[in-house]
gemmi code that builds the backbone of each chain (N, CA, C; Angstrom):
import gemmi

chains = {
    "A": [
        ("MET", (28.582, 112.052, 110.324), (29.528, 113.147, 110.081), (30.939, 112.615, 110.087)),
        ("ALA", (31.227, 111.754, 111.072), (32.563, 111.163, 111.131), (32.783, 110.265, 109.932)),
        ("ILE", (31.687, 109.784, 109.347), (31.813, 108.887, 108.190), (32.487, 109.616, 107.049)),
        ("ILE", (31.981, 110.818, 106.761), (32.544, 111.578, 105.642), (34.004, 111.913, 105.940)),
        ("GLY", (34.265, 112.338, 107.166), (35.600, 112.760, 107.539), (36.601, 111.634, 107.450)),
        ("SER", (36.178, 110.420, 107.781), (37.143, 109.331, 107.787), (37.220, 108.651, 106.425)),
        ("VAL", (36.078, 108.612, 105.720), (36.070, 107.891, 104.442), (36.848, 108.664, 103.398)),
        ("LEU", (36.689, 109.975, 103.413), (37.254, 110.800, 102.351), (38.764, 110.628, 102.204)),
        ("PRO", (39.572, 110.790, 103.267), (41.014, 110.666, 103.085), (41.422, 109.271, 102.653)),
        ("VAL", (40.717, 108.264, 103.155), (41.068, 106.885, 102.815), (40.928, 106.674, 101.317)),
        ("ASN", (39.818, 107.127, 100.757), (39.591, 106.903, 99.335), (40.547, 107.715, 98.480)),
        ("VAL", (40.884, 108.911, 98.979), (41.841, 109.708, 98.220), (43.178, 108.997, 98.194)),
        ("GLN", (43.562, 108.392, 99.336), (44.818, 107.644, 99.395), (44.785, 106.475, 98.411)),
        ("SER", (43.638, 105.771, 98.384), (43.580, 104.583, 97.545), (43.532, 104.955, 96.075)),
        ("LEU", (43.126, 106.201, 95.786), (43.069, 106.626, 94.397), (44.465, 106.906, 93.842)),
        ("ARG", (45.398, 107.179, 94.754), (46.725, 107.582, 94.286), (47.413, 106.398, 93.618)),
        ("PRO", (47.909, 106.568, 92.427), (48.594, 105.453, 91.758), (49.899, 105.114, 92.476)),
        ("PRO", (50.322, 103.868, 92.369), (51.484, 103.430, 93.144), (52.810, 104.027, 92.662)),
        ("LEU", (52.864, 104.541, 91.425), (54.172, 105.022, 90.944), (54.575, 106.322, 91.642)),
        ("ASP", (55.846, 106.622, 91.595), (56.378, 107.778, 92.311), (56.064, 109.061, 91.551)),
        ("LEU", (55.345, 109.937, 92.193), (54.907, 111.162, 91.516), (55.699, 112.377, 91.984)),
        ("ALA", (56.741, 112.149, 92.758), (57.439, 113.275, 93.397), (57.930, 114.347, 92.412)),
        ("PRO", (58.583, 113.999, 91.273), (59.088, 115.066, 90.393), (57.962, 115.907, 89.799)),
        ("SER", (56.903, 115.200, 89.319), (55.822, 115.948, 88.693), (55.113, 116.828, 89.719)),
        ("ARG", (55.029, 116.342, 90.938), (54.385, 117.156, 91.967), (55.199, 118.408, 92.221)),
        ("GLU", (56.510, 118.288, 92.167), (57.349, 119.459, 92.352), (57.104, 120.469, 91.243)),
        ("MET", (56.889, 119.920, 90.037), (56.685, 120.810, 88.891), (55.379, 121.602, 89.037)),
        ("ILE", (54.335, 120.929, 89.511), (53.053, 121.639, 89.573), (52.874, 122.373, 90.885)),
        ("ALA", (53.782, 122.166, 91.841), (53.619, 122.812, 93.143), (53.784, 124.322, 92.997)),
        ("PRO", (52.956, 125.085, 93.677), (53.089, 126.538, 93.591), (54.394, 126.981, 94.241)),
        ("LYS", (54.967, 128.071, 93.688), (56.266, 128.539, 94.182), (56.118, 129.415, 95.425)),
        ("GLY", (54.925, 129.808, 95.764), (54.695, 130.705, 96.904), (55.022, 130.031, 98.222)),
        ("PRO", (54.827, 130.742, 99.321), (55.098, 130.160, 100.635), (54.159, 128.998, 100.915)),
        ("ALA", (54.654, 128.048, 101.674), (53.868, 126.848, 101.966), (52.626, 127.222, 102.759)),
        ("ILE", (51.520, 126.592, 102.418), (50.267, 126.864, 103.124), (50.312, 126.122, 104.450)),
        ("PRO", (50.154, 126.829, 105.572), (50.215, 126.140, 106.860), (49.031, 125.198, 107.029)),
        ("ALA", (49.287, 124.080, 107.690), (48.217, 123.107, 107.932), (47.183, 123.719, 108.862)),
        ("PRO", (45.912, 123.473, 108.604), (44.890, 124.038, 109.489), (45.054, 123.496, 110.894)),
        ("SER", (44.856, 124.372, 111.873), (45.115, 123.980, 113.258), (43.840, 123.530, 113.963)),
        ("GLY", (42.729, 123.513, 113.243), (41.458, 123.221, 113.913), (41.152, 121.753, 114.041)),
        ("GLY", (42.078, 120.882, 113.680), (41.819, 119.453, 113.773), (41.180, 118.936, 112.503)),
        ("GLN", (40.768, 117.670, 112.535), (40.175, 117.013, 111.387), (38.855, 117.668, 110.998)),
        ("PHE", (38.519, 117.548, 109.709), (37.253, 118.112, 109.248), (36.084, 117.464, 109.974)),
        ("GLY", (36.222, 116.155, 110.214), (35.153, 115.436, 110.910), (34.855, 116.037, 112.265)),
        ("GLU", (35.951, 116.386, 112.994), (35.763, 116.978, 114.330), (35.029, 118.310, 114.219)),
        ("ILE", (35.492, 119.138, 113.257), (34.889, 120.467, 113.101), (33.416, 120.329, 112.766)),
        ("PHE", (33.123, 119.386, 111.854), (31.732, 119.233, 111.425), (30.878, 118.717, 112.574)),
        ("GLU", (31.489, 117.846, 113.381), (30.751, 117.326, 114.529), (30.396, 118.458, 115.492)),
        ("LYS", (31.374, 119.366, 115.694), (31.136, 120.531, 116.550), (29.994, 121.365, 115.990)),
        ("MET", (30.007, 121.536, 114.668), (28.975, 122.344, 114.027), (27.601, 121.699, 114.232)),
        ("VAL", (27.547, 120.371, 114.053), (26.263, 119.674, 114.215), (25.767, 119.836, 115.642)),
        ("SER", (26.686, 119.726, 116.613), (26.222, 119.870, 117.998), (25.785, 121.307, 118.270)),
        ("GLY", (26.440, 122.280, 117.585), (26.002, 123.673, 117.723), (24.592, 123.862, 117.195)),
        ("VAL", (24.314, 123.258, 116.025), (22.972, 123.346, 115.436), (21.953, 122.698, 116.369)),
        ("GLU", (22.351, 121.556, 116.930), (21.444, 120.846, 117.825), (21.124, 121.705, 119.047)),
        ("GLN", (22.190, 122.358, 119.574), (21.982, 123.223, 120.742), (21.025, 124.361, 120.426)),
        ("SER", (21.224, 124.983, 119.258), (20.360, 126.132, 118.949), (18.926, 125.670, 118.736)),
        ("GLN", (18.750, 124.448, 118.201), (17.381, 123.939, 118.041), (16.751, 123.638, 119.392)),
        ("ALA", (17.586, 123.098, 120.311), (17.059, 122.807, 121.646), (16.658, 124.100, 122.352)),
        ("ARG", (17.500, 125.155, 122.155), (17.206, 126.430, 122.797), (15.898, 127.012, 122.246)),
        ("ALA", (15.746, 126.910, 120.892), (14.524, 127.423, 120.264), (13.305, 126.685, 120.823)),
        ("GLY", (13.439, 125.356, 120.963), (12.328, 124.571, 121.493), (11.971, 124.980, 122.905)),
        ("GLU", (13.033, 125.229, 123.703), (12.822, 125.617, 125.096), (12.072, 126.952, 125.188)),
        ("VAL", (12.566, 127.941, 124.394), (11.947, 129.282, 124.437), (10.497, 129.184, 123.971)),
        ("THR", (10.264, 128.416, 122.884), (8.903, 128.288, 122.358), (7.990, 127.636, 123.393)),
        ("ARG", (8.532, 126.624, 124.081), (7.715, 125.948, 125.089), (7.347, 126.919, 126.208)),
        ("SER", (8.345, 127.735, 126.626), (8.055, 128.663, 127.730), (7.038, 129.713, 127.296)),
        ("VAL", (7.078, 130.107, 125.988), (6.075, 131.067, 125.498), (4.691, 130.407, 125.503)),
        ("LEU", (4.649, 129.155, 125.021), (3.351, 128.468, 124.928), (2.779, 128.188, 126.313)),
        ("LEU", (3.664, 127.941, 127.288), (3.182, 127.661, 128.644), (2.828, 128.935, 129.395)),
        ("GLY", (3.165, 130.086, 128.792), (2.805, 131.335, 129.440), (3.850, 131.849, 130.410)),
        ("ASP", (5.029, 131.209, 130.489), (6.068, 131.703, 131.383), (6.761, 132.934, 130.809)),
        ("ASN", (6.782, 133.034, 129.494), (7.513, 134.111, 128.833), (6.548, 134.834, 127.894)),
        ("PRO", (6.290, 136.121, 128.112), (5.327, 136.803, 127.248), (5.934, 137.283, 125.929)),
        ("ASN", (7.250, 137.077, 125.736), (7.905, 137.649, 124.556), (7.886, 136.678, 123.392)),
        ("LEU", (6.861, 136.833, 122.578), (6.669, 135.952, 121.423), (7.831, 136.051, 120.450)),
        ("HIS", (8.371, 137.287, 120.295), (9.413, 137.476, 119.287), (10.672, 136.685, 119.619)),
        ("GLN", (10.938, 136.483, 120.937), (12.136, 135.723, 121.305), (12.052, 134.305, 120.755)),
        ("SER", (10.858, 133.734, 120.832), (10.682, 132.377, 120.322), (10.894, 132.339, 118.809)),
        ("VAL", (10.320, 133.325, 118.113), (10.428, 133.322, 116.647), (11.875, 133.552, 116.229)),
        ("ILE", (12.571, 134.475, 116.939), (13.963, 134.755, 116.589), (14.825, 133.521, 116.846)),
        ("ALA", (14.578, 132.833, 117.955), (15.355, 131.623, 118.260), (15.114, 130.561, 117.194)),
        ("MET", (13.856, 130.442, 116.737), (13.558, 129.454, 115.696), (14.260, 129.814, 114.395)),
        ("GLN", (14.289, 131.117, 114.087), (14.961, 131.545, 112.856), (16.444, 131.252, 112.928)),
        ("GLU", (17.037, 131.494, 114.105), (18.468, 131.237, 114.260), (18.753, 129.749, 114.060)),
        ("ALA", (17.896, 128.921, 114.654), (18.080, 127.476, 114.521), (17.949, 127.060, 113.063)),
        ("SER", (16.948, 127.616, 112.380), (16.724, 127.225, 110.990), (17.884, 127.676, 110.111)),
        ("LEU", (18.436, 128.868, 110.407), (19.566, 129.355, 109.606), (20.793, 128.492, 109.818)),
        ("SER", (21.081, 128.144, 111.083), (22.285, 127.349, 111.315), (22.113, 125.967, 110.695)),
        ("PHE", (20.867, 125.463, 110.677), (20.637, 124.175, 110.012), (20.879, 124.298, 108.515)),
        ("SER", (20.407, 125.411, 107.916), (20.623, 125.595, 106.471), (22.106, 125.661, 106.158)),
        ("LEU", (22.862, 126.350, 107.040), (24.304, 126.450, 106.807), (24.940, 125.068, 106.873)),
        ("MET", (24.496, 124.252, 107.832), (25.053, 122.911, 107.967), (24.748, 122.078, 106.733)),
        ("VAL", (23.495, 122.162, 106.248), (23.112, 121.400, 105.056), (23.948, 121.839, 103.865)),
        ("GLU", (24.186, 123.152, 103.797), (24.973, 123.691, 102.680), (26.396, 123.129, 102.707)),
        ("VAL", (26.995, 123.100, 103.898), (28.362, 122.563, 104.036), (28.367, 121.089, 103.656)),
        ("ARG", (27.385, 120.349, 104.119), (27.290, 118.913, 103.812), (27.158, 118.694, 102.314)),
        ("ASN", (26.306, 119.511, 101.664), (26.131, 119.365, 100.220), (27.444, 119.583, 99.493)),
        ("LYS", (28.191, 120.605, 99.941), (29.459, 120.907, 99.285), (30.434, 119.751, 99.447)),
        ("VAL", (30.471, 119.162, 100.652), (31.404, 118.064, 100.906), (31.053, 116.872, 100.040)),
        ("VAL", (29.770, 116.529, 99.996), (29.346, 115.375, 99.206), (29.616, 115.625, 97.728)),
        ("GLU", (29.378, 116.852, 97.297), (29.624, 117.212, 95.894), (31.099, 117.045, 95.548)),
        ("GLY", (31.961, 117.519, 96.460), (33.402, 117.386, 96.234), (33.814, 115.936, 96.201)),
        ("TYR", (33.249, 115.133, 97.087), (33.578, 113.706, 97.134), (33.163, 113.025, 95.835)),
        ("GLN", (31.943, 113.344, 95.365), (31.466, 112.704, 94.137), (32.292, 113.139, 92.948)),
        ("GLU", (32.705, 114.391, 92.964), (33.556, 114.901, 91.883), (34.869, 114.123, 91.847)),
        ("LEU", (35.400, 113.861, 93.054), (36.653, 113.100, 93.146), (36.453, 111.683, 92.620)),
        ("MET", (35.315, 111.065, 92.968), (35.078, 109.685, 92.568), (34.890, 109.574, 91.065)),
        ("ARG", (34.402, 110.641, 90.444), (34.195, 110.613, 88.990), (35.491, 110.835, 88.223)),
        ("MET", (36.530, 111.273, 88.949), (37.773, 111.651, 88.272), (38.432, 110.423, 87.654)),
        ("PRO", (38.667, 110.429, 86.346), (39.325, 109.260, 85.745), (40.817, 109.237, 86.093)),
        ("VAL", (41.282, 108.071, 86.522), (42.693, 107.965, 86.904), (43.409, 107.068, 85.900)),
    ],
    "B": [
        ("MET", (28.175, 129.918, 117.531), (27.869, 130.298, 116.145), (26.907, 131.489, 116.170)),
        ("GLU", (27.372, 132.600, 115.638), (26.556, 133.817, 115.651), (26.186, 134.136, 114.206)),
        ("LEU", (25.020, 133.657, 113.777), (24.645, 133.842, 112.369), (23.880, 135.139, 112.173)),
        ("LEU", (23.043, 135.478, 113.125), (22.238, 136.697, 112.995), (22.822, 137.743, 113.938)),
        ("THR", (23.857, 138.441, 113.479), (24.451, 139.451, 114.353), (23.509, 140.648, 114.418)),
        ("GLY", (23.506, 141.304, 115.526), (22.652, 142.478, 115.681), (21.237, 142.138, 116.057)),
        ("ILE", (20.918, 140.841, 116.081), (19.544, 140.479, 116.399), (19.283, 140.681, 117.898)),
        ("ALA", (20.346, 140.654, 118.702), (20.176, 140.855, 120.143), (19.710, 142.280, 120.431)),
        ("ALA", (20.282, 143.246, 119.686), (19.866, 144.641, 119.867), (18.399, 144.799, 119.479)),
        ("THR", (18.024, 144.159, 118.359), (16.634, 144.225, 117.910), (15.704, 143.565, 118.924)),
        ("GLY", (16.167, 142.446, 119.493), (15.343, 141.759, 120.485), (15.068, 142.640, 121.696)),
        ("GLY", (16.096, 143.363, 122.138), (15.903, 144.275, 123.270), (14.916, 145.375, 122.941)),
        ("ALA", (15.021, 145.900, 121.715), (14.095, 146.963, 121.296), (12.665, 146.428, 121.237)),
        ("LEU", (12.502, 145.200, 120.741), (11.158, 144.606, 120.668), (10.576, 144.440, 122.071)),
        ("ASN", (11.446, 143.979, 122.998), (11.012, 143.842, 124.391), (10.512, 145.171, 124.935)),
        ("SER", (11.334, 146.230, 124.695), (11.011, 147.540, 125.267), (9.724, 148.085, 124.676)),
        ("GLN", (9.573, 147.953, 123.355), (8.364, 148.494, 122.727), (7.122, 147.734, 123.173)),
        ("ARG", (7.306, 146.443, 123.425), (6.157, 145.660, 123.894), (5.737, 146.113, 125.296)),
        ("THR", (6.745, 146.391, 126.146), (6.436, 146.917, 127.484), (5.700, 148.244, 127.364)),
        ("ARG", (6.162, 149.078, 126.411), (5.508, 150.376, 126.218), (4.056, 150.178, 125.797)),
        ("LEU", (3.820, 149.221, 124.890), (2.444, 148.935, 124.458), (1.598, 148.476, 125.644)),
        ("ASP", (2.198, 147.656, 126.518), (1.465, 147.184, 127.694), (1.061, 148.349, 128.582)),
        ("ILE", (2.002, 149.277, 128.789), (1.715, 150.412, 129.670), (0.647, 151.315, 129.051)),
        ("ILE", (0.713, 151.498, 127.721), (-0.313, 152.314, 127.051), (-1.679, 151.632, 127.203)),
        ("ALA", (-1.686, 150.312, 127.069), (-2.937, 149.573, 127.250), (-3.486, 149.803, 128.663)),
        ("GLN", (-2.580, 149.799, 129.637), (-2.990, 150.040, 131.032), (-3.565, 151.444, 131.180)),
        ("ASN", (-2.913, 152.448, 130.547), (-3.399, 153.826, 130.633), (-4.792, 153.952, 130.039)),
        ("ILE", (-4.983, 153.323, 128.850), (-6.279, 153.435, 128.187), (-7.352, 152.698, 128.995)),
        ("ALA", (-6.964, 151.540, 129.534), (-7.940, 150.763, 130.296), (-8.397, 151.522, 131.539)),
        ("ASN", (-7.487, 152.323, 132.116), (-7.811, 153.033, 133.353), (-8.176, 154.494, 133.111)),
        ("ALA", (-8.644, 154.805, 131.902), (-8.917, 156.206, 131.569), (-10.025, 156.799, 132.435)),
        ("ARG", (-10.873, 155.961, 133.024), (-11.962, 156.498, 133.852), (-11.919, 155.901, 135.258)),
        ("THR", (-10.769, 155.422, 135.696), (-10.679, 154.794, 137.007), (-10.466, 155.864, 138.065)),
        ("THR", (-11.434, 156.047, 138.942), (-11.347, 157.125, 139.929), (-10.840, 156.635, 141.278)),
        ("ARG", (-10.600, 155.341, 141.409), (-10.078, 154.864, 142.691), (-9.042, 153.778, 142.439)),
        ("GLY", (-7.819, 154.066, 142.879), (-6.743, 153.085, 142.764), (-6.444, 152.475, 144.113)),
        ("PRO", (-5.365, 151.706, 144.215), (-5.005, 151.103, 145.508), (-4.718, 152.155, 146.575)),
        ("ASP", (-4.243, 153.357, 146.158), (-3.938, 154.412, 147.136), (-5.163, 155.282, 147.436)),
        ("GLY", (-6.310, 154.943, 146.890), (-7.519, 155.705, 147.158), (-7.779, 156.826, 146.174)),
        ("GLY", (-6.726, 157.319, 145.487), (-6.879, 158.417, 144.548), (-7.188, 157.926, 143.153)),
        ("PRO", (-7.409, 158.842, 142.216), (-7.653, 158.418, 140.841), (-6.384, 157.873, 140.203)),
        ("TYR", (-6.567, 157.136, 139.119), (-5.426, 156.549, 138.408), (-4.559, 157.656, 137.831)),
        ("GLN", (-3.241, 157.492, 137.947), (-2.311, 158.443, 137.347), (-1.650, 157.769, 136.146)),
        ("ARG", (-1.542, 158.532, 135.082), (-0.982, 158.002, 133.837), (0.476, 157.582, 134.052)),
        ("ARG", (0.873, 156.452, 133.458), (2.251, 155.951, 133.568), (2.998, 156.253, 132.272)),
        ("ILE", (4.293, 156.568, 132.436), (5.141, 156.853, 131.269), (6.327, 155.894, 131.309)),
        ("VAL", (6.624, 155.261, 130.167), (7.768, 154.351, 130.069), (8.958, 155.133, 129.542)),
        ("SER", (10.113, 154.961, 130.153), (11.331, 155.570, 129.603), (12.342, 154.463, 129.304)),
        ("PHE", (13.137, 154.703, 128.258), (14.106, 153.695, 127.802), (15.519, 154.163, 128.113)),
        ("GLU", (16.436, 153.214, 128.186), (17.858, 153.549, 128.265), (18.619, 152.530, 127.431)),
        ("SER", (19.771, 152.982, 126.929), (20.548, 152.046, 126.103), (21.424, 151.203, 127.014)),
        ("GLU", (21.712, 150.018, 126.520), (22.460, 149.042, 127.322), (23.480, 148.388, 126.403)),
        ("LEU", (24.750, 148.398, 126.833), (25.790, 147.797, 125.991), (25.696, 146.286, 126.092)),
        ("LEU", (25.721, 145.638, 124.921), (25.783, 144.181, 124.908), (27.234, 143.794, 125.123)),
        ("ARG", (27.463, 142.654, 125.741), (28.856, 142.225, 125.894), (29.420, 141.909, 124.515)),
        ("SER", (30.641, 142.382, 124.277), (31.227, 142.166, 122.953), (31.685, 140.721, 122.872)),
        ("THR", (31.362, 140.091, 121.738), (31.700, 138.682, 121.576), (33.047, 138.579, 120.887)),
        ("ASP", (33.980, 137.917, 121.531), (35.306, 137.726, 120.938), (35.257, 136.477, 120.074)),
        ("SER", (35.501, 136.662, 118.794), (35.502, 135.491, 117.924), (36.866, 134.821, 117.999)),
        ("ALA", (36.960, 133.665, 117.374), (38.152, 132.833, 117.520), (39.400, 133.509, 116.956)),
        ("ASN", (39.242, 134.294, 115.895), (40.433, 134.880, 115.270), (40.834, 136.203, 115.926)),
        ("GLY", (40.278, 136.501, 117.081), (40.720, 137.673, 117.821), (40.041, 138.961, 117.392)),
        ("ALA", (39.236, 138.903, 116.333), (38.562, 140.119, 115.885), (37.406, 140.424, 116.829)),
        ("LYS", (37.349, 141.655, 117.272), (36.272, 142.007, 118.198), (35.107, 142.593, 117.416)),
        ("SER", (33.931, 142.093, 117.712), (32.756, 142.688, 117.089), (32.475, 144.009, 117.806)),
        ("PRO", (31.927, 144.982, 117.098), (31.666, 146.260, 117.756), (30.666, 146.077, 118.887)),
        ("GLY", (30.913, 146.741, 119.984), (30.004, 146.624, 121.126), (28.667, 147.252, 120.785)),
        ("LEU", (27.694, 146.411, 120.502), (26.380, 146.935, 120.121), (25.621, 147.378, 121.367)),
        ("ALA", (24.824, 148.400, 121.199), (24.007, 148.880, 122.311), (22.570, 148.524, 122.028)),
        ("THR", (21.956, 147.818, 122.937), (20.541, 147.525, 122.807), (19.770, 148.485, 123.720)),
        ("VAL", (18.507, 148.265, 123.847), (17.694, 149.191, 124.640), (16.907, 148.382, 125.665)),
        ("ARG", (16.703, 148.997, 126.809), (15.863, 148.342, 127.818), (15.032, 149.421, 128.510)),
        ("VAL", (14.008, 148.965, 129.196), (13.135, 149.901, 129.900), (13.853, 150.348, 131.167)),
        ("SER", (14.081, 151.666, 131.298), (14.801, 152.141, 132.486), (13.838, 152.334, 133.649)),
        ("GLY", (12.587, 152.565, 133.349), (11.648, 152.701, 134.451), (10.278, 153.133, 133.973)),
        ("VAL", (9.311, 152.909, 134.805), (7.949, 153.364, 134.538), (7.629, 154.428, 135.578)),
        ("THR", (7.459, 155.666, 135.125), (7.210, 156.766, 136.065), (5.746, 157.184, 135.991)),
        ("THR", (5.320, 157.883, 137.003), (3.934, 158.349, 137.072), (3.880, 159.810, 136.644)),
        ("ASP", (2.932, 160.110, 135.786), (2.727, 161.489, 135.339), (2.038, 162.261, 136.475)),
        ("PRO", (2.698, 163.289, 137.044), (2.128, 163.935, 138.247), (1.076, 164.997, 137.959)),
        ("THR", (0.803, 165.316, 136.675), (-0.151, 166.403, 136.409), (-1.515, 166.062, 137.004)),
        ("PRO", (-2.194, 167.043, 137.603), (-3.497, 166.750, 138.229), (-4.553, 166.432, 137.171)),
        ("GLY", (-5.457, 165.577, 137.522), (-6.508, 165.193, 136.592), (-7.643, 166.213, 136.569)),
        ("GLN", (-8.511, 166.032, 135.595), (-9.650, 166.937, 135.433), (-10.646, 166.718, 136.586)),
        ("ARG", (-11.241, 167.825, 137.062), (-12.233, 167.695, 138.145), (-13.618, 168.003, 137.579)),
        ("VAL", (-14.542, 167.080, 137.799), (-15.903, 167.298, 137.293), (-16.892, 167.251, 138.459)),
        ("ASN", (-17.980, 167.919, 138.265), (-19.013, 167.945, 139.303), (-19.962, 166.773, 139.084)),
        ("ASP", (-19.958, 165.837, 140.020), (-20.822, 164.651, 139.923), (-21.141, 164.197, 141.350)),
        ("PRO", (-22.093, 164.866, 141.990), (-22.341, 164.588, 143.412), (-22.787, 163.152, 143.680)),
        ("GLY", (-23.368, 162.483, 142.673), (-23.848, 161.120, 142.900), (-22.746, 160.079, 142.838)),
        ("HIS", (-21.549, 160.473, 142.431), (-20.444, 159.520, 142.272), (-19.943, 159.057, 143.642)),
        ("PRO", (-19.680, 157.780, 143.820), (-19.205, 157.323, 145.139), (-17.865, 157.930, 145.540)),
        ("ASP", (-17.042, 158.372, 144.556), (-15.742, 158.947, 144.897), (-15.782, 160.473, 144.941)),
        ("ALA", (-16.988, 161.084, 144.963), (-17.077, 162.547, 145.002), (-16.683, 163.048, 146.393)),
        ("ASP", (-16.023, 164.227, 146.419), (-15.641, 164.789, 147.727), (-16.820, 165.584, 148.303)),
        ("ALA", (-16.575, 166.361, 149.376), (-17.650, 167.069, 150.073), (-18.340, 168.081, 149.172)),
        ("GLN", (-17.593, 168.660, 148.212), (-18.191, 169.643, 147.297), (-18.872, 168.970, 146.100)),
        ("GLY", (-18.876, 167.655, 146.066), (-19.490, 166.954, 144.944), (-18.593, 166.893, 143.719)),
        ("MET", (-17.272, 167.125, 143.907), (-16.352, 167.097, 142.764), (-15.628, 165.750, 142.722)),
        ("VAL", (-15.476, 165.215, 141.505), (-14.759, 163.955, 141.307), (-13.499, 164.264, 140.495)),
        ("THR", (-12.333, 163.784, 140.950), (-11.098, 163.949, 140.178), (-10.946, 162.760, 139.239)),
        ("LEU", (-10.882, 163.033, 137.946), (-10.724, 161.963, 136.940), (-9.224, 161.707, 136.715)),
        ("PRO", (-8.862, 160.568, 136.167), (-7.445, 160.317, 135.854), (-6.917, 161.343, 134.861)),
        ("ASN", (-5.589, 161.583, 134.885), (-5.000, 162.535, 133.955), (-4.653, 161.894, 132.620)),
        ("VAL", (-5.438, 160.888, 132.218), (-5.193, 160.206, 130.944), (-5.929, 160.960, 129.850)),
        ("ASN", (-5.171, 161.337, 128.790), (-5.781, 161.958, 127.624), (-5.787, 160.913, 126.510)),
        ("LEU", (-6.975, 160.485, 126.124), (-7.083, 159.379, 125.168), (-6.417, 159.704, 123.839)),
        ("ALA", (-6.461, 160.981, 123.432), (-5.831, 161.340, 122.156), (-4.327, 161.108, 122.230)),
        ("PHE", (-3.708, 161.534, 123.351), (-2.261, 161.306, 123.524), (-1.958, 159.817, 123.529)),
        ("GLU", (-2.809, 159.062, 124.228), (-2.545, 157.623, 124.340), (-2.636, 156.943, 122.975)),
        ("MET", (-3.589, 157.381, 122.167), (-3.721, 156.761, 120.846), (-2.502, 157.071, 119.983)),
        ("VAL", (-2.000, 158.327, 120.084), (-0.799, 158.676, 119.323), (0.384, 157.835, 119.791)),
        ("ASP", (0.510, 157.690, 121.128), (1.588, 156.860, 121.677), (1.451, 155.416, 121.210)),
        ("LEU", (0.210, 154.953, 121.173), (-0.049, 153.570, 120.747), (0.444, 153.363, 119.322)),
        ("ILE", (0.142, 154.337, 118.458), (0.545, 154.198, 117.061), (2.063, 154.258, 116.935)),
        ("THR", (2.715, 155.196, 117.668), (4.189, 155.261, 117.568), (4.817, 153.969, 118.085)),
        ("ALA", (4.299, 153.441, 119.199), (4.883, 152.215, 119.755), (4.695, 151.062, 118.786)),
        ("SER", (3.508, 150.985, 118.187), (3.262, 149.860, 117.291), (4.094, 149.985, 116.016)),
        ("ARG", (4.310, 151.225, 115.545), (5.161, 151.413, 114.362), (6.618, 151.108, 114.683)),
        ("ALA", (7.052, 151.485, 115.894), (8.440, 151.205, 116.284), (8.653, 149.695, 116.382)),
        ("TYR", (7.658, 149.000, 116.904), (7.739, 147.533, 116.991), (7.862, 146.947, 115.593)),
        ("GLU", (7.028, 147.465, 114.696), (7.028, 146.990, 113.317), (8.382, 147.224, 112.648)),
        ("ALA", (8.973, 148.413, 112.909), (10.276, 148.732, 112.321), (11.314, 147.725, 112.782)),
        ("ASN", (11.281, 147.382, 114.063), (12.258, 146.422, 114.581), (12.008, 145.021, 114.028)),
        ("LEU", (10.730, 144.682, 113.812), (10.424, 143.386, 113.196), (11.006, 143.332, 111.792)),
        ("ASN", (10.942, 144.477, 111.084), (11.489, 144.509, 109.736), (12.997, 144.344, 109.753)),
        ("VAL", (13.658, 144.904, 110.793), (15.114, 144.721, 110.913), (15.424, 143.233, 111.070)),
        ("ALA", (14.650, 142.557, 111.937), (14.878, 141.129, 112.174), (14.674, 140.335, 110.886)),
        ("LYS", (13.611, 140.665, 110.161), (13.292, 139.971, 108.916), (14.406, 140.164, 107.891)),
        ("ASN", (14.879, 141.417, 107.825), (15.908, 141.752, 106.851), (17.208, 141.030, 107.152)),
        ("SER", (17.576, 140.945, 108.443), (18.862, 140.320, 108.738), (18.777, 138.823, 108.445)),
        ("ARG", (17.582, 138.229, 108.618), (17.414, 136.815, 108.255), (17.537, 136.637, 106.743)),
        ("GLN", (16.899, 137.556, 106.007), (16.964, 137.449, 104.548), (18.383, 137.615, 104.045)),
        ("MET", (19.148, 138.523, 104.702), (20.537, 138.710, 104.297), (21.321, 137.422, 104.486)),
        ("ALA", (21.110, 136.757, 105.632), (21.824, 135.515, 105.893), (21.438, 134.449, 104.868)),
        ("LEU", (20.145, 134.368, 104.539), (19.696, 133.362, 103.568), (20.288, 133.636, 102.193)),
        ("LYS", (20.331, 134.930, 101.810), (20.909, 135.289, 100.512), (22.377, 134.933, 100.483)),
        ("THR", (23.077, 135.123, 101.633), (24.483, 134.785, 101.694), (24.685, 133.295, 101.492)),
        ("LEU", (23.781, 132.487, 102.065), (23.893, 131.029, 101.900), (23.704, 130.638, 100.435)),
        ("GLU", (23.003, 131.471, 99.688), (22.747, 131.133, 98.280), (23.983, 131.292, 97.414)),
        ("ILE", (25.050, 131.917, 97.970), (26.295, 132.046, 97.199), (26.759, 130.652, 96.771)),
        ("GLY", (26.633, 129.697, 97.664), (27.177, 128.359, 97.398), (26.342, 127.545, 96.450)),
        ("LYS", (25.208, 128.088, 96.001), (24.332, 127.272, 95.144), (24.602, 127.503, 93.672)),
    ],
}
model = gemmi.Model(1)
for chain_id, residues in chains.items():
    chain = gemmi.Chain(chain_id)
    for i, (resn, *xyz) in enumerate(residues, 1):
        res = gemmi.Residue()
        res.name, res.seqid = resn, gemmi.SeqId(i, " ")
        for name, pos in zip(("N", "CA", "C"), xyz):
            atom = gemmi.Atom()
            atom.name, atom.element = name, gemmi.Element(name[0])
            atom.pos, atom.b_iso = gemmi.Position(*pos), 0.0
            res.add_atom(atom)
        chain.add_residue(res)
    model.add_chain(chain)
structure = gemmi.Structure()
structure.add_model(model)
structure.setup_entities()
């Protein structure tokens, strides 16, 4: 996860041509108010948090399922719901990862 | 990460309906039990529910989710109506007049309760299924 977060900015930097682009950037810059920088830290950090969240929900699902199978918990639905939650958060994570990789590949294909 | 909102309320309802099914099973199983731990015939049990507020989850952007109310079993009470008395002098639990008091369980009522409880459980299962499908469909936006 940290790989994508750290590799991406580096390659974008290296893609930038050495000539001064300041005037043209001013021309294409939107006239609206400046977009504030995100306060949540690096994308890598956020994604790492998300992965650990997914891991936690999977561990919780495993725990509940084990307690149902061992007979400590008679509520079968709790185990199934926990598994569904884990599977959904995993799907969301995969979706985010796919989007990031897609964006990266799109950038790499860009002719400079 | 709260992906399946409202599933906690459904989970509580599933718990409660399952308890109700258990109690109905107990009533049906003891429909002819003439001696309990207290010496008397079995008395029918009734499950009652009460709503319970879930703690509201404060998300990062300060927006409060509506305080959902789930359901829990408030108690299991005993039906005090007297049971049917039949004449059976040979029964070990017969009194001096040869009368035996049967439990106040009416199998027809119990079967109706069984069907309502099982349908209510099914309805809540459908809510859970639907909220999962909604989340999956939402994920398909990005595809």
